[in-house]
C-alpha positions in Angstrom: 0.1 -0.1 0.0 1.7 3.4 -1.1 1.3 5.9 1.6 2.1 9.7 0.9 2.8 12.7 3.6 2.8 16.2 2.8 5.2 18.1 4.8 6.1 22.2 4.9 5.5 25.7 6.4 1.7 26.1 7.1 2.4 30.0 6.7 3.6 31.8 3.7 4.2 35.6 3.5 2.9 37.1 0.2 5.5 37.2 -3.0 7.3 34.3 -1.3 7.8 30.9 -2.9 5.5 28.3 -1.3 7.9 24.9 -1.0 6.1 21.5 -0.1 7.6 18.1 0.0 5.6 14.6 -0.4 7.4 11.5 1.5 6.3 8.3 -0.2 6.3 5.1 1.3 5.3 1.2 0.3 6.7 2.0 -3.0 9.1 3.7 -5.4 8.1 6.8 -7.3 9.9 5.5 -10.2 8.0 2.5 -10.5 6.5 2.2 -13.9 3.2 3.8 -14.8 2.6 5.9 -11.3 2.0 9.6 -11.7 2.6 11.9 -8.9 0.5 14.9 -8.3 -0.1 18.0 -6.4 -3.4 19.1 -6.0 -5.1 21.9 -4.0 -8.2 23.0 -2.7 -9.0 26.5 -1.5 -11.4 27.4 1.1 -14.8 27.1 -0.2 -13.8 25.8 -3.6 -13.3 22.6 -5.4 -9.8 20.7 -6.2 -7.5 22.1 -8.5 -4.7 20.2 -10.0 -1.2 21.9 -10.2 0.5 19.4 -11.9 2.4 16.3 -11.6 5.6 14.5 -12.5 5.9 11.1 -14.0 7.6 7.9 -13.0 10.4 8.6 -15.7 10.7 12.1 -14.4 8.9 14.3 -17.2 6.5 16.8 -15.7 3.0 18.4 -16.8 1.5 21.6 -15.4 -1.9 23.2 -15.1 -1.5 26.0 -17.9 -3.2 28.6 -15.7 -0.1 28.3 -12.7 2.4 27.0 -15.2 4.5 30.0 -15.0 4.8 29.8 -10.8 4.9 26.1 -10.6 7.9 23.9 -10.6 7.5 19.9 -9.6 10.9 18.1 -8.8 11.8 14.7 -7.2 14.5 13.2 -5.2 14.4 9.7 -5.9 17.4 8.9 -3.2 14.8 10.1 -0.4 11.8 8.8 -2.4 10.3 12.4 -2.6 8.5 14.7 -4.7 8.5 18.6 -4.1 6.3 21.4 -4.9 7.4 25.0 -5.5 4.9 28.0 -5.9 6.4 31.1 -6.9 5.3 34.9 -6.0 2.2 33.7 -4.1 -0.7 35.8 -3.0 -3.5 35.2 -0.6 -5.2 33.3 -3.2 -2.6 30.3 -2.9 -4.3 29.8 0.4 -5.5 26.2 0.5 -5.1 22.7 1.8 -2.4 21.2 -0.5 -2.4 17.4 -1.0 0.0 15.1 -3.0 -1.4 12.0 -4.8 -0.4 8.9 -6.6 -2.1 7.4 -9.5 -1.6 4.3 -11.1 -4.1 3.1 -13.8 -7.5 3.1 -11.8 -5.9 3.3 -8.4 -5.1 6.7 -6.3 -3.5 7.0 -3.1 -4.0 10.6 -1.4 -1.9 12.2 1.5 -3.7 13.5 4.2 -3.3 17.2 3.1 -1.7 20.2 4.6 -3.0 23.6 5.1 -1.1 26.6 3.6 -1.9 30.3 4.6 -0.5 33.1 2.5 -0.7 36.1 4.7 1.7 38.7 6.3 
C-alpha cells in the first residue's frame, strides 16, 4: 500500500515561494506507470490540479499556474516536491499530494498552507 505524507511550512508571506515535500512509502516513485501529483483546495472551492511528475521524471503543469509552478523529485529520498512562486493570499489552500497508477489513487492527508503577512 502506497502512503504519502505532505510536509512544509503552514504560513508563507506574499511574494515568497511556497515549498512542500511529499514523502512516499510503500512504493518507489520510479515504478512504471505511476504519476505523482499536487492538488489543492482553496477554502470554499473545489479541487485544483497543479501538475504532476511521471515515474520517468517528466512533468506536466496546469496551464493557469505553469509560470509559477515547479515539481521535482529526489529519488534517493523517495520524495517529490512542489514549489509555487510569487504567492498571494489566493494561494491559501489545503495542499495534497497524490499517486495514480491506472485506476488506483492514493492520497496524502493534506496540509494547510496560508499566505499572509
